[in-house]
N, C-alpha and C positions, 0 to 999 in steps of 0.2 A: 400394850403388851402384844407380842406377836401371836398370832394364831399358830397352832402347831398341826403340821400335816405329816402324817405316816406315809412314807414311800416304800412300798415293798419292791425288791429288785433294785434298790438304791444304787448299788455298785456297778449297774450296768451303763451302756452308753446313754439312753434316754435318761436314766436316773441321774447319771452325772451332770447332764445339762440342767435338770431341775434343781438338784442340789446347788449349782452354781447361781441359778438365776431367780429362785423364788424367794431366798431371804432379802432380796434388794425390794421385793414387793410385799414385804410386811409378814413373811412366812417363816416360822422356826420348823427346820426340817428334822424329823426323826427318821433314821434310816434302818432298814431291815433287809438282810441279804446273807447268803451262805457264809460271807466273809466280808470283813471291813477293808475297804481300800486304803491306801496310805494316807489320803487326805479326808477320811471320814471324821466327822465331827464328834463330839464327846457323847451325844444321844443317837446311840447305834445299838441295834440289837443283831447279834450273830444267831441265825437260827433257819430252820426249814419251815416253808410256809404251811407244811401239812401238820405242823406242831401247833396244837390249839393252845398248849401252856405258853409257849414262847409268844405267840400271836396275841394272846390276852395281855400280857405284859406290855408289849409294844404298842397296843392299840388303848391302852388306859388314858384317859385324859386328853386325847387327841381330838382336834375339830374336824378332821376329814382324812380320808384315806385316799391315796392314789397306788392303784395296784398294777405294778409293772412286771412282777416276778413270774417266771415261768420259761419254759423252752421257746425260744424265739424262731423256730422253724420246724420244717418236718423231722420226725424221729420215730423210733419204734413206739408203737401205741401204749405200752406198759409204762413207758417214760412220760409220754405226754398224759396218761391217765394220772399219775402220781403229781406232776408239777401243775399241769394246766387245768385239770378238772378238779381232782380232790383240793389241790392247793388253792385254787379259786373259791371254791366252795368254803374252805376253812377261813379264808380271808373276809368273806361276806359275812360268815357267822361271828367271827371275832369283832367285826364292826358292829353288828347288831347288839351283840351282847355288851359291848362297852357302850352303848347309847350313842355310836357315831352316825349321824344322819346321812352324810354326803360321801360318796364313793365315786371316784373317777377311774374307770376300768379301761385298761389299754387292750382293746380288741385289735383287729387288724383287717387290712383290705383283702386278705386271702378269706375272710368269711363271706366274700362275694366274688371270689376270684375267678369264677368261670363264666361270669358274664362277659359279653363282648364289650370292648370299649366303646364308651359313648362320649359325646362332647359334654354331657353333663348328667353323670349317674347320680339318680337320688338314693335317699336312704330307705325309700319305701320298697325298693326291689326285694324279691325273696332271697334269702341266703342262698348261695351257691358256693360252698366251701371248694377250694381247689385241692386240698390235702387233709390228712387227718389232723394237722396242726390247725388249718382253717375250721375244721369241725369243733375243735375245742375252744375256738374263739366264738363261734355261734353259741356254743354251750353257755360261756360266759355272759353273752349278752342276754340269753334267756333267763339265766339265772339273776342277773341284775333286775330284770323286769318283774320276776317274782317277788324279789325283796322289797321293790318299790311297791307293788301292788299289796302284798300280804303285810309288810312291816312298816310301810311308810316312808322308807327311806328314798333319798333323792340320788339317782344314779344317771351318770352319764358314760355311755360306751363310745370310745373313740377308736374309729377305724383308721389306725395310723398307716400312712403310706411308707415312706423311706426317710427316717430320721438320722441323718448323718451330718457331719460338719459341712459338707458339700456335696453336689450330685456327682456320681462317677460313672453313670451309665446313661444311655439315651433315655430309657424308660425313667429313670429318676428325675428327668427333666420335667416330666408330669407329675410324679408321685412325692417329690421331695418335701419335707417338713424340716425346715431350718432349726438349729437349736434354739434360737431367739423366738422363733413362732411357737416352738413346743412350750417353751416357758409361757408365753403370752396366752396361748390356748389354755393350758392347764390352770392358770390363774383366773382365767375368764370363767371356766366351769366350776373353780372352788368357789366363786363369789356370785355367780349368777342368781338372781332371784327368780322364783316362780318355777325352779327346776323340779320335776318329779321322775321322769325317765325320758332320756334322750338317746337316740344314736346319731352320730354325726362323723364326718370324715376329718382326719388329722392331715393337713397338707398345707402347704404355704400358698400364696397367690400366684400360681405359676401360669404363665401364659399358655402354655401346652397343657394345663390340668384337665382333667376329664371327670372331676367329682364335684358334686354341688356343694358349695360352701354355705349355702343360706342357713341350713340349721345351725351351723357353728356361729356364724355372724350374729343370728338372732339371740345367741347366748352371750354376746359381747365379745366375740373374738374378732381382733383386727389385724390380720397378717400384714406383714411388713415385707416379706422377701418374695423373690422371684426367681427360680431356677434358671430363668433366661440369661441372667448375668453370666452363667457358667457355661452356656450353650456352645459357644466356638470352642472352648476348650475340650469340652466332653465329645463333640461331634468330630474334631480333629483327632482324638485319641481313639474313638470307637466307631467312626463312620456311621452312616444311616442305617437305620433297621431295614433288613430285607424283607420284601413281601412275604406274609405268611409267617414270619418270626413270631412265636408266642408272646414276646414282649409288646408287639404290635396288634395282636389279636385280643389278648385277654387282659381283664382288670389284674388279675393276679400274675400275668407275665410268664415267666418261664416255669413257675411253680404249677401253673394250670397246664403247662405243655409238656411235662415231663411225665414220663412213664415210671412205675414203680418196678424195680428191678432187683434181682439178687434176694436179699433178705425181706420177707414180707413185711410191709410197715405195720401190720397187726400182730407182729411176733413180740 
């Protein structure tokens, strides 16, 4: 009998990749999002992740949770507070109350976005969020640590790079996480033995990559793709990065280099 995984934010891009790939690896997918896409399966809950009643119903009887839902970039702080902070808390609480032991949390490279690019940036570096969005991802990592220590849950926090069908910018030649590798990584984290609490980077085996994949490999991740196969097309379309470009200076790229303007991000 297939194991059941609840995916929050299942209608999004990464959620779509997982919905397509995880069933072939023995998972029954239960989706949760603000709306159901046309290809949603029958096991789907429409709801807001800050709604504990809707989450309780969705989490009942599942074996694991993959938490993807939230605002995927910089926004007004009130919106980030609702979706990325309160929403993440509600998801962890729903999992705890339902007796779900394992949660895979979609963090982001923007939790460490103000670090300079290194040849192999490890997970042990201190958080250096590049935006308020990045701050919410640091919060989620800390919350996962609390639930692992206080409640004995098994939590993996994945600092995702750039998960798209193919890389489209020069930076993505380093940060790309292919759809197939996203599925493989998630499956590895859902099935790894001895997991308690881990932070790891979610990226393919890119020749130009600068994140340490050892923690993910230790948990069973075997990346198969390399953005380098797309390098000629990307460089022809974009050209090389100029010296001093934020995409070349910071882990978080232009999100670290941008200045807040106009409406305050805290409004």
